[in-house]
C-alpha positions as CSV (number, residue, x, y, z in Angstrom):
1,M,-39.6,-52.0,43.6
2,D,-35.9,-52.2,44.1
3,E,-33.6,-49.9,42.0
4,N,-31.8,-53.0,40.6
5,E,-35.1,-54.2,39.1
6,N,-35.2,-51.1,36.9
7,K,-31.7,-51.6,35.7
8,K,-31.2,-53.1,32.3
9,P,-29.9,-56.7,32.7
10,R,-26.6,-57.7,31.2
11,T,-26.9,-59.8,28.1
12,Y,-23.2,-60.2,27.0
13,R,-24.4,-59.8,23.4
14,N,-21.0,-58.5,22.1
15,T,-19.1,-61.2,23.9
16,A,-21.4,-63.9,22.6
17,R,-21.1,-62.6,19.1
18,K,-17.2,-62.6,19.2
19,E,-17.2,-66.2,20.6
20,Y,-19.5,-67.3,17.9
21,L,-17.4,-65.8,15.1
22,N,-14.2,-67.3,16.5
23,V,-15.6,-70.8,15.6
24,A,-17.8,-69.9,12.6
25,K,-14.9,-68.4,10.7
26,K,-12.8,-71.5,11.1
27,R,-12.8,-73.7,8.0
28,R,-13.0,-77.0,9.8
29,P,-13.6,-76.6,13.5
30,S,-13.1,-79.8,15.5
31,K,-16.0,-81.6,17.2
32,K,-14.7,-80.4,20.6
33,Q,-14.6,-76.8,19.5
34,R,-18.1,-76.9,18.1
35,R,-19.5,-78.5,21.2
36,K,-17.8,-76.0,23.5
37,A,-19.1,-73.1,21.3
38,I,-22.7,-74.4,21.4
39,R,-22.5,-74.9,25.2
40,K,-21.5,-71.2,25.6
41,Q,-24.2,-69.9,23.3
42,L,-26.8,-72.0,25.2
43,Q,-25.6,-70.5,28.5
44,Y,-25.9,-67.0,27.2
45,L,-29.4,-67.8,25.9
46,K,-30.4,-69.4,29.2
47,R,-29.3,-66.3,31.0
48,N,-31.3,-64.0,28.8
49,L,-34.5,-66.1,29.1
50,A,-34.1,-66.1,32.8
51,H,-34.1,-62.3,32.8
52,I,-37.4,-62.4,31.0
53,D,-38.9,-64.9,33.5
54,R,-37.9,-62.6,36.4
55,L,-39.5,-59.6,34.7
56,L,-42.7,-61.6,34.2
57,A,-42.5,-62.6,37.9
58,V,-42.5,-59.0,39.1
59,G,-45.4,-57.9,37.0
60,A,-44.4,-57.6,33.4
61,K,-46.9,-58.9,30.8
62,L,-46.4,-60.6,27.5
63,E,-49.3,-58.5,26.1
64,W,-46.9,-55.5,26.1
65,L,-45.0,-57.1,23.2
66,S,-46.1,-56.9,19.6
67,S,-47.5,-60.0,18.1
68,Q,-44.3,-60.5,16.0
69,K,-42.0,-60.2,19.0
70,H,-44.3,-62.5,21.1
71,K,-44.1,-65.1,18.3
72,I,-40.3,-64.8,18.1
73,L,-40.0,-65.2,21.9
74,L,-42.0,-68.4,21.7
75,V,-39.8,-69.6,18.9
76,V,-36.6,-68.8,20.8
77,N,-37.8,-70.8,23.8
78,E,-38.5,-73.8,21.5
79,V,-35.1,-73.5,19.7
80,Y,-33.4,-73.4,23.1
81,R,-35.2,-76.5,24.2
82,Q,-34.3,-78.4,21.0
83,Q,-30.7,-77.4,21.0
84,L,-30.3,-78.1,24.7
85,F,-31.8,-81.6,24.2
86,M,-29.4,-82.4,21.4
87,H,-26.4,-81.0,23.3
88,E,-27.1,-83.0,26.5
89,N,-27.8,-86.2,24.6
90,S,-25.0,-85.8,22.0
91,L,-27.5,-85.9,19.1
92,F,-27.5,-84.2,15.7
93,R,-31.2,-84.3,14.9
94,V,-34.5,-83.7,16.6
95,D,-38.1,-83.9,15.3
96,N,-39.5,-80.6,13.9
97,R,-36.1,-78.9,14.2
98,I,-36.4,-75.1,13.8
99,V,-33.7,-73.4,11.8
100,S,-35.2,-69.9,11.3
101,L,-36.7,-67.6,13.9
102,T,-38.8,-65.7,11.3
103,Q,-39.8,-68.9,9.5
104,P,-40.2,-71.6,12.1
105,H,-42.1,-73.9,9.6
106,V,-39.0,-74.3,7.4
107,R,-37.2,-77.6,7.9
108,P,-33.7,-78.7,6.7
109,I,-33.9,-81.3,4.0
110,V,-30.7,-83.3,3.3
111,R,-30.3,-83.8,-0.4
112,G,-26.7,-84.9,-0.7
113,K,-26.0,-82.6,-3.7
114,A,-22.5,-81.5,-4.5
115,G,-23.3,-77.7,-4.3
116,S,-25.4,-77.9,-1.1
117,S,-25.9,-81.0,0.9
118,V,-28.8,-79.5,2.8
119,E,-31.6,-77.4,1.3
120,F,-34.3,-75.3,3.0
121,G,-37.8,-74.6,1.8
122,A,-40.9,-76.3,0.7
123,K,-40.7,-79.7,-1.0
124,L,-43.0,-80.2,-4.0
125,S,-44.5,-83.3,-5.7
126,A,-45.7,-82.5,-9.2
127,S,-46.8,-84.2,-12.4
128,C,-46.7,-83.1,-16.0
129,Y,-49.2,-84.0,-18.7
130,E,-49.3,-82.5,-22.2
131,G,-47.1,-79.7,-21.2
132,Y,-49.1,-78.7,-18.1
133,V,-47.8,-79.1,-14.6
134,F,-50.1,-80.2,-11.7
135,L,-48.9,-79.4,-8.2
136,D,-50.0,-82.4,-6.2
137,R,-48.4,-81.8,-2.9
138,I,-46.6,-79.0,-1.0
139,S,-44.9,-79.9,2.4
140,W,-42.4,-78.1,4.6
141,D,-41.3,-81.5,6.0
142,N,-39.2,-84.0,4.2
143,F,-41.1,-86.8,2.6
144,N,-40.6,-89.7,0.2
145,E,-42.0,-88.7,-3.2
146,S,-42.7,-92.4,-4.2
147,A,-45.7,-92.5,-1.8
148,D,-47.5,-90.0,-4.0
149,L,-47.4,-92.0,-7.2
150,K,-50.7,-93.8,-6.6
151,A,-52.6,-90.7,-5.7
152,Q,-51.2,-88.9,-8.8
153,V,-52.2,-91.7,-11.2
154,E,-55.7,-91.9,-9.6
155,A,-56.1,-88.1,-9.9
156,F,-55.2,-88.5,-13.6
157,K,-57.9,-91.2,-14.0
158,T,-60.5,-89.0,-12.2
159,A,-59.7,-86.2,-14.6
160,T,-59.6,-88.2,-17.9
161,G,-61.6,-91.3,-17.1
162,Y,-58.8,-93.8,-17.8
163,Y,-55.4,-94.8,-16.6
164,P,-52.3,-93.5,-18.5
165,E,-50.5,-95.9,-20.9
166,S,-47.2,-95.2,-19.2
167,V,-45.7,-93.1,-16.4
168,H,-42.2,-91.6,-16.6
169,V,-40.7,-91.3,-13.2
170,D,-37.4,-90.8,-11.4
171,Q,-35.5,-93.6,-9.8
172,I,-37.0,-93.0,-6.3
173,Y,-40.4,-94.0,-7.6
174,R,-39.3,-97.3,-9.0
175,N,-39.8,-99.5,-6.0
176,K,-41.4,-102.9,-5.9
177,E,-44.7,-101.6,-4.5
178,N,-45.2,-99.0,-7.2
179,R,-44.1,-101.4,-10.0
180,K,-46.6,-104.0,-8.9
181,W,-49.4,-101.4,-8.5
182,C,-48.8,-100.1,-12.1
183,K,-48.5,-103.6,-13.5
184,D,-51.8,-104.7,-12.1
185,R,-53.4,-101.7,-13.9
186,G,-51.7,-102.2,-17.2
187,I,-49.4,-99.1,-16.8
188,R,-45.9,-99.3,-18.1
189,M,-43.3,-97.7,-15.8
190,S,-40.2,-96.2,-17.4
191,G,-36.7,-97.2,-16.4
192,P,-34.8,-100.4,-16.1
193,A,-36.2,-103.4,-14.2
194,L,-35.0,-104.2,-10.7
195,G,-32.2,-106.7,-10.2
196,R,-29.1,-107.4,-12.3
197,P,-29.3,-105.9,-15.8
198,P,-29.5,-108.5,-18.7
199,K,-26.4,-109.1,-20.8
200,N,-28.2,-108.7,-24.1
201,I,-30.6,-105.8,-24.6
202,S,-32.6,-105.5,-27.8
203,K,-32.6,-102.4,-29.9
204,E,-36.3,-101.9,-29.3
205,T,-35.8,-101.8,-25.5
206,K,-32.9,-99.3,-25.8
207,K,-34.9,-97.1,-28.1
208,Q,-37.9,-97.2,-25.8
209,A,-35.7,-96.4,-22.8
210,Q,-34.4,-93.3,-24.7
211,L,-37.8,-92.1,-25.6
212,D,-39.0,-92.6,-21.9
213,E,-36.1,-90.6,-20.7
214,R,-36.8,-87.8,-23.1
215,D,-40.4,-87.7,-22.0
216,R,-39.3,-87.6,-18.3
217,N,-37.1,-84.6,-19.0
218,C,-40.3,-82.5,-19.5
219,I,-41.0,-82.3,-15.7
220,E,-37.3,-81.6,-15.0
221,G,-37.4,-78.8,-17.5
222,K,-40.6,-77.4,-16.0
223,F,-38.8,-77.0,-12.6
224,G,-35.9,-75.3,-14.3
225,E,-38.3,-73.0,-16.1
226,A,-40.1,-72.1,-12.9
227,K,-36.8,-71.3,-11.2
228,R,-35.2,-69.4,-14.1
229,R,-38.2,-67.5,-15.5
230,Y,-40.7,-67.3,-12.6
231,S,-38.4,-66.9,-9.6
232,L,-39.5,-70.1,-7.9
233,D,-36.0,-70.4,-6.3
234,R,-36.5,-66.9,-4.7
235,V,-39.8,-67.0,-2.8
236,M,-39.6,-63.9,-0.6
237,T,-42.8,-64.5,1.4
238,K,-42.4,-65.3,5.1
239,L,-45.5,-67.1,6.2
240,S,-46.2,-70.7,5.3
241,N,-49.6,-70.1,3.7
242,T,-48.4,-67.1,1.7
243,S,-45.4,-69.1,0.5
244,E,-47.6,-71.9,-0.6
245,T,-49.8,-69.5,-2.4
246,A,-46.8,-67.9,-4.2
247,I,-45.6,-71.4,-5.3
248,A,-49.1,-72.4,-6.6
249,I,-49.4,-69.1,-8.5
250,T,-46.1,-69.8,-10.1
251,F,-47.3,-73.0,-11.6
252,L,-50.6,-71.5,-12.5
253,V,-48.9,-68.7,-14.6
254,M,-46.7,-71.4,-16.2
255,N,-49.8,-73.3,-17.3
256,I,-51.5,-70.2,-18.6
257,S,-48.3,-69.3,-20.6
258,A,-48.3,-72.8,-22.1
259,L,-51.9,-72.5,-23.0
260,L,-51.3,-69.1,-24.6
261,R,-48.5,-70.5,-26.7
262,R,-50.8,-73.3,-28.0
263,I,-53.5,-70.8,-28.9
264,I,-51.1,-68.6,-30.8
265,M,-49.5,-71.4,-32.7
266,T,-53.0,-72.8,-33.5
267,F,-54.0,-69.4,-34.9
268,F,-50.9,-69.3,-37.1
269,C,-51.5,-72.8,-38.4
270,I,-55.2,-72.0,-39.3
271,Y,-54.5,-68.5,-40.7
272,F,-51.5,-69.4,-42.9
273,G,-52.5,-73.0,-43.7
274,K,-50.7,-76.2,-43.1
275,N,-48.6,-76.0,-46.3
276,T,-47.4,-72.5,-45.7
277,V,-43.8,-72.1,-44.4
278,F,-43.3,-69.5,-41.8
279,P,-40.6,-68.8,-39.2
280,I,-40.7,-70.9,-36.0
281,L,-41.8,-68.7,-33.1
282,R,-40.8,-69.4,-29.5
283,F,-42.8,-67.9,-26.7
284,G,-42.2,-67.8,-22.9
């Protein structure tokens, strides 16, 4: 073996870091500056991957790496392929785009919110009935929640034996298909009707809309409770299956806490009697 083969290859790690920071620290880099910086980083990455290929050609084996480093190497190769494809074709998206080396299953989800336009993490589809939350779907890919309405209502019928009188949903669920499906089954969907709003709205309709909105706030409050009290916004697990387990356990604990509150309040009502006045207790 030649002496040059035993010599550590140059990686230009410090130079690549400085060139990255020169663009990353700019508040609004131009499109030309971003494209030039990405091209340089891809060249550095291509050079490093070529060194690994040459080592494999002279007898090195991937089995010498730990399972974690082997996985990261495979992820790096896929990230390089995706970024090179977008750079050469002047694109800004690619299917199954990887944004984390340690969590390659995480996908960027564009939300368009004021605080953060893009969010990262699992997307949930949940339903709330009588204060209990049912986790219907967990996905690391972006999906349209409106497609889950039928399955959620059918799951409710399977559990109770009948369809609900009404469903209280967000605006994204109120499409023509879901409205027709609910109407055929005698289910009232909350929210205004499609099309131009009528000029004259009766008081009963306004009152019903207010009540529906109050009922819908229950599921929004449950998500807030899960993030604030049960650290749903700080899932520290790395693997996809362990993260899904942590999320499911969060909602399980929330339901157990809700059940415990009902048991305690029932005990107080039975023990003190209905006509006894006692301080209002709040648990959870």
